[in-house]
PDB file as gemmi writes it, atoms N, CA and C in Angstrom:
CRYST1    1.000    1.000    1.000  90.00  90.00  90.00 P 1                      
ATOM      1  N   MET A   1      -0.724   8.381  32.499  1.00  0.00           N  
ATOM      2  CA  MET A   1       0.613   8.758  32.069  1.00  0.00           C  
ATOM      3  C   MET A   1       0.552   9.270  30.645  1.00  0.00           C  
ATOM      4  N   SER A   2       1.114  10.407  30.380  1.00  0.00           N  
ATOM      5  CA  SER A   2       1.096  11.013  29.057  1.00  0.00           C  
ATOM      6  C   SER A   2       2.328  10.577  28.271  1.00  0.00           C  
ATOM      7  N   HIS A   3       2.097  10.171  27.016  1.00  0.00           N  
ATOM      8  CA  HIS A   3       3.202   9.787  26.142  1.00  0.00           C  
ATOM      9  C   HIS A   3       3.371  10.847  25.075  1.00  0.00           C  
ATOM     10  N   VAL A   4       4.523  11.473  25.049  1.00  0.00           N  
ATOM     11  CA  VAL A   4       4.819  12.503  24.067  1.00  0.00           C  
ATOM     12  C   VAL A   4       5.917  11.969  23.159  1.00  0.00           C  
ATOM     13  N   ILE A   5       5.693  12.067  21.867  1.00  0.00           N  
ATOM     14  CA  ILE A   5       6.684  11.601  20.900  1.00  0.00           C  
ATOM     15  C   ILE A   5       7.684  12.714  20.658  1.00  0.00           C  
ATOM     16  N   ASP A   6       8.952  12.391  20.840  1.00  0.00           N  
ATOM     17  CA  ASP A   6      10.031  13.347  20.624  1.00  0.00           C  
ATOM     18  C   ASP A   6      10.734  12.966  19.330  1.00  0.00           C  
ATOM     19  N   ASP A   7      10.428  13.672  18.231  1.00  0.00           N  
ATOM     20  CA  ASP A   7      11.011  13.361  16.924  1.00  0.00           C  
ATOM     21  C   ASP A   7      12.479  13.762  16.817  1.00  0.00           C  
ATOM     22  N   THR A   8      13.001  14.490  17.778  1.00  0.00           N  
ATOM     23  CA  THR A   8      14.382  14.938  17.708  1.00  0.00           C  
ATOM     24  C   THR A   8      15.339  13.920  18.308  1.00  0.00           C  
ATOM     25  N   ASN A   9      14.817  12.902  19.010  1.00  0.00           N  
ATOM     26  CA  ASN A   9      15.657  11.920  19.679  1.00  0.00           C  
ATOM     27  C   ASN A   9      15.527  10.583  18.954  1.00  0.00           C  
ATOM     28  N   ASP A  10      16.619  10.121  18.330  1.00  0.00           N  
ATOM     29  CA  ASP A  10      16.598   8.870  17.569  1.00  0.00           C  
ATOM     30  C   ASP A  10      16.883   7.641  18.425  1.00  0.00           C  
ATOM     31  N   GLU A  11      17.159   7.821  19.703  1.00  0.00           N  
ATOM     32  CA  GLU A  11      17.476   6.684  20.568  1.00  0.00           C  
ATOM     33  C   GLU A  11      16.214   5.967  21.008  1.00  0.00           C  
ATOM     34  N   MET A  12      16.324   4.648  21.196  1.00  0.00           N  
ATOM     35  CA  MET A  12      15.205   3.823  21.631  1.00  0.00           C  
ATOM     36  C   MET A  12      14.919   4.101  23.100  1.00  0.00           C  
ATOM     37  N   PRO A  13      13.641   4.285  23.460  1.00  0.00           N  
ATOM     38  CA  PRO A  13      13.310   4.499  24.877  1.00  0.00           C  
ATOM     39  C   PRO A  13      13.756   3.315  25.730  1.00  0.00           C  
ATOM     40  N   ALA A  14      14.132   3.592  26.947  1.00  0.00           N  
ATOM     41  CA  ALA A  14      14.662   2.560  27.845  1.00  0.00           C  
ATOM     42  C   ALA A  14      13.628   1.487  28.173  1.00  0.00           C  
ATOM     43  N   GLU A  15      12.339   1.827  28.167  1.00  0.00           N  
ATOM     44  CA  GLU A  15      11.313   0.846  28.544  1.00  0.00           C  
ATOM     45  C   GLU A  15      11.036  -0.194  27.457  1.00  0.00           C  
ATOM     46  N   ILE A  16      11.627  -0.034  26.286  1.00  0.00           N  
ATOM     47  CA  ILE A  16      11.450  -1.029  25.231  1.00  0.00           C  
ATOM     48  C   ILE A  16      12.596  -2.028  25.321  1.00  0.00           C  
ATOM     49  N   ASP A  17      12.234  -3.275  25.575  1.00  0.00           N  
ATOM     50  CA  ASP A  17      13.228  -4.327  25.809  1.00  0.00           C  
ATOM     51  C   ASP A  17      13.240  -5.310  24.643  1.00  0.00           C  
ATOM     52  N   PHE A  18      14.339  -5.345  23.914  1.00  0.00           N  
ATOM     53  CA  PHE A  18      14.486  -6.266  22.794  1.00  0.00           C  
ATOM     54  C   PHE A  18      15.396  -7.445  23.139  1.00  0.00           C  
ATOM     55  N   SER A  19      15.626  -7.681  24.422  1.00  0.00           N  
ATOM     56  CA  SER A  19      16.568  -8.728  24.809  1.00  0.00           C  
ATOM     57  C   SER A  19      16.109 -10.120  24.359  1.00  0.00           C  
ATOM     58  N   GLY A  20      14.800 -10.331  24.204  1.00  0.00           N  
ATOM     59  CA  GLY A  20      14.306 -11.633  23.751  1.00  0.00           C  
ATOM     60  C   GLY A  20      13.942 -11.649  22.276  1.00  0.00           C  
ATOM     61  N   ALA A  21      14.311 -10.602  21.562  1.00  0.00           N  
ATOM     62  CA  ALA A  21      13.946 -10.489  20.148  1.00  0.00           C  
ATOM     63  C   ALA A  21      14.746 -11.456  19.288  1.00  0.00           C  
ATOM     64  N   GLN A  22      14.187 -11.782  18.149  1.00  0.00           N  
ATOM     65  CA  GLN A  22      14.858 -12.669  17.198  1.00  0.00           C  
ATOM     66  C   GLN A  22      14.939 -11.941  15.860  1.00  0.00           C  
ATOM     67  N   ARG A  23      16.152 -11.669  15.395  1.00  0.00           N  
ATOM     68  CA  ARG A  23      16.349 -10.960  14.131  1.00  0.00           C  
ATOM     69  C   ARG A  23      15.855 -11.819  12.969  1.00  0.00           C  
ATOM     70  N   GLY A  24      15.091 -11.202  12.081  1.00  0.00           N  
ATOM     71  CA  GLY A  24      14.635 -11.875  10.874  1.00  0.00           C  
ATOM     72  C   GLY A  24      13.507 -12.866  11.075  1.00  0.00           C  
ATOM     73  N   LYS A  25      12.835 -12.821  12.208  1.00  0.00           N  
ATOM     74  CA  LYS A  25      11.786 -13.792  12.522  1.00  0.00           C  
ATOM     75  C   LYS A  25      10.694 -13.822  11.453  1.00  0.00           C  
ATOM     76  N   PHE A  26      10.342 -12.675  10.913  1.00  0.00           N  
ATOM     77  CA  PHE A  26       9.253 -12.607   9.943  1.00  0.00           C  
ATOM     78  C   PHE A  26       9.754 -12.426   8.505  1.00  0.00           C  
ATOM     79  N   PHE A  27      11.061 -12.465   8.297  1.00  0.00           N  
ATOM     80  CA  PHE A  27      11.623 -12.313   6.958  1.00  0.00           C  
ATOM     81  C   PHE A  27      11.347 -13.560   6.132  1.00  0.00           C  
ATOM     82  N   ARG A  28      10.877 -13.353   4.920  1.00  0.00           N  
ATOM     83  CA  ARG A  28      10.649 -14.457   3.988  1.00  0.00           C  
ATOM     84  C   ARG A  28      11.317 -14.113   2.674  1.00  0.00           C  
ATOM     85  N   GLU A  29      12.299 -14.904   2.282  1.00  0.00           N  
ATOM     86  CA  GLU A  29      13.016 -14.698   1.028  1.00  0.00           C  
ATOM     87  C   GLU A  29      12.026 -14.675  -0.126  1.00  0.00           C  
ATOM     88  N   GLY A  30      12.124 -13.662  -0.970  1.00  0.00           N  
ATOM     89  CA  GLY A  30      11.282 -13.574  -2.150  1.00  0.00           C  
ATOM     90  C   GLY A  30       9.875 -13.071  -1.895  1.00  0.00           C  
ATOM     91  N   ALA A  31       9.583 -12.689  -0.661  1.00  0.00           N  
ATOM     92  CA  ALA A  31       8.240 -12.184  -0.351  1.00  0.00           C  
ATOM     93  C   ALA A  31       7.991 -10.895  -1.131  1.00  0.00           C  
ATOM     94  N   VAL A  32       6.764 -10.713  -1.588  1.00  0.00           N  
ATOM     95  CA  VAL A  32       6.394  -9.528  -2.349  1.00  0.00           C  
ATOM     96  C   VAL A  32       5.494  -8.653  -1.482  1.00  0.00           C  
ATOM     97  N   LEU A  33       5.867  -7.406  -1.369  1.00  0.00           N  
ATOM     98  CA  LEU A  33       5.085  -6.459  -0.596  1.00  0.00           C  
ATOM     99  C   LEU A  33       3.990  -5.892  -1.493  1.00  0.00           C  
ATOM    100  N   ARG A  34       2.739  -6.052  -1.074  1.00  0.00           N  
ATOM    101  CA  ARG A  34       1.604  -5.500  -1.821  1.00  0.00           C  
ATOM    102  C   ARG A  34       1.147  -4.257  -1.087  1.00  0.00           C  
ATOM    103  N   VAL A  35       1.422  -3.110  -1.673  1.00  0.00           N  
ATOM    104  CA  VAL A  35       1.093  -1.842  -1.057  1.00  0.00           C  
ATOM    105  C   VAL A  35      -0.370  -1.508  -1.341  1.00  0.00           C  
ATOM    106  N   PRO A  36      -1.155  -1.225  -0.304  1.00  0.00           N  
ATOM    107  CA  PRO A  36      -2.556  -0.871  -0.548  1.00  0.00           C  
ATOM    108  C   PRO A  36      -2.659   0.491  -1.223  1.00  0.00           C  
ATOM    109  N   VAL A  37      -3.637   0.641  -2.081  1.00  0.00           N  
ATOM    110  CA  VAL A  37      -3.903   1.914  -2.748  1.00  0.00           C  
ATOM    111  C   VAL A  37      -5.281   2.375  -2.291  1.00  0.00           C  
ATOM    112  N   TYR A  38      -5.360   3.585  -1.800  1.00  0.00           N  
ATOM    113  CA  TYR A  38      -6.611   4.127  -1.289  1.00  0.00           C  
ATOM    114  C   TYR A  38      -7.180   5.122  -2.289  1.00  0.00           C  
ATOM    115  N   LEU A  39      -8.414   4.892  -2.696  1.00  0.00           N  
ATOM    116  CA  LEU A  39      -9.068   5.742  -3.675  1.00  0.00           C  
ATOM    117  C   LEU A  39     -10.031   6.696  -2.984  1.00  0.00           C  
ATOM    118  N   ASP A  40     -10.204   7.879  -3.582  1.00  0.00           N  
ATOM    119  CA  ASP A  40     -11.233   8.795  -3.093  1.00  0.00           C  
ATOM    120  C   ASP A  40     -12.583   8.110  -3.237  1.00  0.00           C  
ATOM    121  N   ALA A  41     -13.513   8.455  -2.364  1.00  0.00           N  
ATOM    122  CA  ALA A  41     -14.823   7.797  -2.347  1.00  0.00           C  
ATOM    123  C   ALA A  41     -15.542   7.883  -3.685  1.00  0.00           C  
ATOM    124  N   GLU A  42     -15.520   9.067  -4.313  1.00  0.00           N  
ATOM    125  CA  GLU A  42     -16.231   9.203  -5.587  1.00  0.00           C  
ATOM    126  C   GLU A  42     -15.556   8.417  -6.708  1.00  0.00           C  
ATOM    127  N   VAL A  43     -14.242   8.319  -6.677  1.00  0.00           N  
ATOM    128  CA  VAL A  43     -13.511   7.526  -7.674  1.00  0.00           C  
ATOM    129  C   VAL A  43     -13.810   6.047  -7.461  1.00  0.00           C  
ATOM    130  N   ARG A  44     -13.763   5.614  -6.223  1.00  0.00           N  
ATOM    131  CA  ARG A  44     -14.059   4.214  -5.892  1.00  0.00           C  
ATOM    132  C   ARG A  44     -15.473   3.842  -6.316  1.00  0.00           C  
ATOM    133  N   SER A  45     -16.420   4.717  -6.047  1.00  0.00           N  
ATOM    134  CA  SER A  45     -17.813   4.472  -6.409  1.00  0.00           C  
ATOM    135  C   SER A  45     -17.974   4.351  -7.930  1.00  0.00           C  
ATOM    136  N   TYR A  46     -17.358   5.265  -8.655  1.00  0.00           N  
ATOM    137  CA  TYR A  46     -17.427   5.229 -10.118  1.00  0.00           C  
ATOM    138  C   TYR A  46     -16.812   3.941 -10.658  1.00  0.00           C  
ATOM    139  N   LEU A  47     -15.622   3.613 -10.187  1.00  0.00           N  
ATOM    140  CA  LEU A  47     -14.940   2.413 -10.674  1.00  0.00           C  
ATOM    141  C   LEU A  47     -15.704   1.141 -10.295  1.00  0.00           C  
ATOM    142  N   ALA A  48     -16.279   1.121  -9.106  1.00  0.00           N  
ATOM    143  CA  ALA A  48     -17.055  -0.041  -8.678  1.00  0.00           C  
ATOM    144  C   ALA A  48     -18.262  -0.238  -9.590  1.00  0.00           C  
ATOM    145  N   ALA A  49     -18.925   0.852  -9.957  1.00  0.00           N  
ATOM    146  CA  ALA A  49     -20.076   0.760 -10.854  1.00  0.00           C  
ATOM    147  C   ALA A  49     -19.654   0.275 -12.238  1.00  0.00           C  
ATOM    148  N   ARG A  50     -18.532   0.788 -12.745  1.00  0.00           N  
ATOM    149  CA  ARG A  50     -18.024   0.360 -14.066  1.00  0.00           C  
ATOM    150  C   ARG A  50     -17.616  -1.105 -14.033  1.00  0.00           C  
ATOM    151  N   ALA A  51     -16.939  -1.515 -12.966  1.00  0.00           N  
ATOM    152  CA  ALA A  51     -16.513  -2.913 -12.842  1.00  0.00           C  
ATOM    153  C   ALA A  51     -17.729  -3.831 -12.765  1.00  0.00           C  
ATOM    154  N   ASP A  52     -18.726  -3.416 -12.004  1.00  0.00           N  
ATOM    155  CA  ASP A  52     -19.954  -4.203 -11.879  1.00  0.00           C  
ATOM    156  C   ASP A  52     -20.644  -4.351 -13.236  1.00  0.00           C  
ATOM    157  N   ALA A  53     -20.712  -3.260 -13.985  1.00  0.00           N  
ATOM    158  CA  ALA A  53     -21.348  -3.289 -15.303  1.00  0.00           C  
ATOM    159  C   ALA A  53     -20.615  -4.225 -16.262  1.00  0.00           C  
ATOM    160  N   LYS A  54     -19.294  -4.308 -16.111  1.00  0.00           N  
ATOM    161  CA  LYS A  54     -18.494  -5.192 -16.966  1.00  0.00           C  
ATOM    162  C   LYS A  54     -18.399  -6.604 -16.422  1.00  0.00           C  
ATOM    163  N   GLY A  55     -18.809  -6.792 -15.169  1.00  0.00           N  
ATOM    164  CA  GLY A  55     -18.728  -8.114 -14.557  1.00  0.00           C  
ATOM    165  C   GLY A  55     -17.318  -8.529 -14.184  1.00  0.00           C  
ATOM    166  N   VAL A  56     -16.497  -7.542 -13.816  1.00  0.00           N  
ATOM    167  CA  VAL A  56     -15.108  -7.825 -13.422  1.00  0.00           C  
ATOM    168  C   VAL A  56     -14.846  -7.219 -12.046  1.00  0.00           C  
ATOM    169  N   PRO A  57     -13.847  -7.724 -11.334  1.00  0.00           N  
ATOM    170  CA  PRO A  57     -13.480  -7.116 -10.044  1.00  0.00           C  
ATOM    171  C   PRO A  57     -12.876  -5.719 -10.255  1.00  0.00           C  
ATOM    172  N   VAL A  58     -13.023  -4.868  -9.261  1.00  0.00           N  
ATOM    173  CA  VAL A  58     -12.506  -3.502  -9.343  1.00  0.00           C  
ATOM    174  C   VAL A  58     -11.004  -3.506  -9.604  1.00  0.00           C  
ATOM    175  N   ASP A  59     -10.257  -4.399  -8.948  1.00  0.00           N  
ATOM    176  CA  ASP A  59      -8.802  -4.386  -9.135  1.00  0.00           C  
ATOM    177  C   ASP A  59      -8.425  -4.691 -10.582  1.00  0.00           C  
ATOM    178  N   ARG A  60      -9.154  -5.575 -11.238  1.00  0.00           N  
ATOM    179  CA  ARG A  60      -8.858  -5.874 -12.644  1.00  0.00           C  
ATOM    180  C   ARG A  60      -9.145  -4.649 -13.518  1.00  0.00           C  
ATOM    181  N   LEU A  61     -10.275  -3.988 -13.261  1.00  0.00           N  
ATOM    182  CA  LEU A  61     -10.618  -2.787 -14.030  1.00  0.00           C  
ATOM    183  C   LEU A  61      -9.554  -1.710 -13.855  1.00  0.00           C  
ATOM    184  N   VAL A  62      -9.153  -1.467 -12.622  1.00  0.00           N  
ATOM    185  CA  VAL A  62      -8.138  -0.436 -12.344  1.00  0.00           C  
ATOM    186  C   VAL A  62      -6.824  -0.795 -13.022  1.00  0.00           C  
ATOM    187  N   ASN A  63      -6.406  -2.045 -12.942  1.00  0.00           N  
ATOM    188  CA  ASN A  63      -5.167  -2.459 -13.610  1.00  0.00           C  
ATOM    189  C   ASN A  63      -5.260  -2.279 -15.118  1.00  0.00           C  
ATOM    190  N   ASP A  64      -6.396  -2.626 -15.705  1.00  0.00           N  
ATOM    191  CA  ASP A  64      -6.573  -2.438 -17.147  1.00  0.00           C  
ATOM    192  C   ASP A  64      -6.487  -0.964 -17.532  1.00  0.00           C  
ATOM    193  N   LEU A  65      -7.146  -0.105 -16.746  1.00  0.00           N  
ATOM    194  CA  LEU A  65      -7.095   1.335 -17.021  1.00  0.00           C  
ATOM    195  C   LEU A  65      -5.669   1.873 -16.893  1.00  0.00           C  
ATOM    196  N   LEU A  66      -4.975   1.447 -15.866  1.00  0.00           N  
ATOM    197  CA  LEU A  66      -3.598   1.912 -15.672  1.00  0.00           C  
ATOM    198  C   LEU A  66      -2.672   1.403 -16.768  1.00  0.00           C  
ATOM    199  N   ARG A  67      -2.865   0.166 -17.211  1.00  0.00           N  
ATOM    200  CA  ARG A  67      -2.049  -0.356 -18.320  1.00  0.00           C  
ATOM    201  C   ARG A  67      -2.249   0.480 -19.586  1.00  0.00           C  
ATOM    202  N   LYS A  68      -3.499   0.858 -19.855  1.00  0.00           N  
ATOM    203  CA  LYS A  68      -3.781   1.701 -21.026  1.00  0.00           C  
ATOM    204  C   LYS A  68      -3.105   3.058 -20.892  1.00  0.00           C  
ATOM    205  N   ASP A  69      -3.155   3.632 -19.696  1.00  0.00           N  
ATOM    206  CA  ASP A  69      -2.472   4.911 -19.466  1.00  0.00           C  
ATOM    207  C   ASP A  69      -0.962   4.770 -19.665  1.00  0.00           C  
ATOM    208  N   ILE A  70      -0.394   3.683 -19.184  1.00  0.00           N  
ATOM    209  CA  ILE A  70       1.046   3.456 -19.343  1.00  0.00           C  
ATOM    210  C   ILE A  70       1.391   3.339 -20.823  1.00  0.00           C  
ATOM    211  N   GLU A  71       0.563   2.615 -21.591  1.00  0.00           N  
ATOM    212  CA  GLU A  71       0.794   2.490 -23.035  1.00  0.00           C  
ATOM    213  C   GLU A  71       0.767   3.852 -23.704  1.00  0.00           C  
ATOM    214  N   LEU A  72      -0.204   4.706 -23.338  1.00  0.00           N  
ATOM    215  CA  LEU A  72      -0.288   6.052 -23.907  1.00  0.00           C  
ATOM    216  C   LEU A  72       0.935   6.897 -23.557  1.00  0.00           C  
ATOM    217  N   ILE A  73       1.350   6.805 -22.308  1.00  0.00           N  
ATOM    218  CA  ILE A  73       2.536   7.575 -21.867  1.00  0.00           C  
ATOM    219  C   ILE A  73       3.772   7.118 -22.634  1.00  0.00           C  
ATOM    220  N   GLU A  74       3.938   5.799 -22.747  1.00  0.00           N  
ATOM    221  CA  GLU A  74       5.114   5.274 -23.457  1.00  0.00           C  
ATOM    222  C   GLU A  74       5.064   5.590 -24.950  1.00  0.00           C  
ATOM    223  N   ALA A  75       3.883   5.577 -25.549  1.00  0.00           N  
ATOM    224  CA  ALA A  75       3.739   5.877 -26.967  1.00  0.00           C  
ATOM    225  C   ALA A  75       4.044   7.356 -27.257  1.00  0.00           C  
ATOM    226  N   ALA A  76       3.792   8.218 -26.274  1.00  0.00           N  
ATOM    227  CA  ALA A  76       4.028   9.654 -26.453  1.00  0.00           C  
ATOM    228  C   ALA A  76       5.496  10.035 -26.284  1.00  0.00           C  
ATOM    229  N   ARG A  77       6.312   9.119 -25.827  1.00  0.00           N  
ATOM    230  CA  ARG A  77       7.736   9.433 -25.611  1.00  0.00           C  
ATOM    231  C   ARG A  77       8.472   9.580 -26.902  1.00  0.00           C  
TER     232      ARG A  77                                                      
END                                                                             
């Protein structure tokens, strides 16, 4: 059976049954959404090598670099 997505029709297909669904089942008050950031391979490789040389995790290095960029942007205003 072929499934074709029709972007022009906003109605829910009839075969999807939400009769047993529970609204808010996975909602958690105050939950923080952590959005993944995907780096180009060469950027990731460079940052991984720099982080390794400094003995820090890549995420800490990236956050430090971004904080410095933010400071520069704000100072230039």
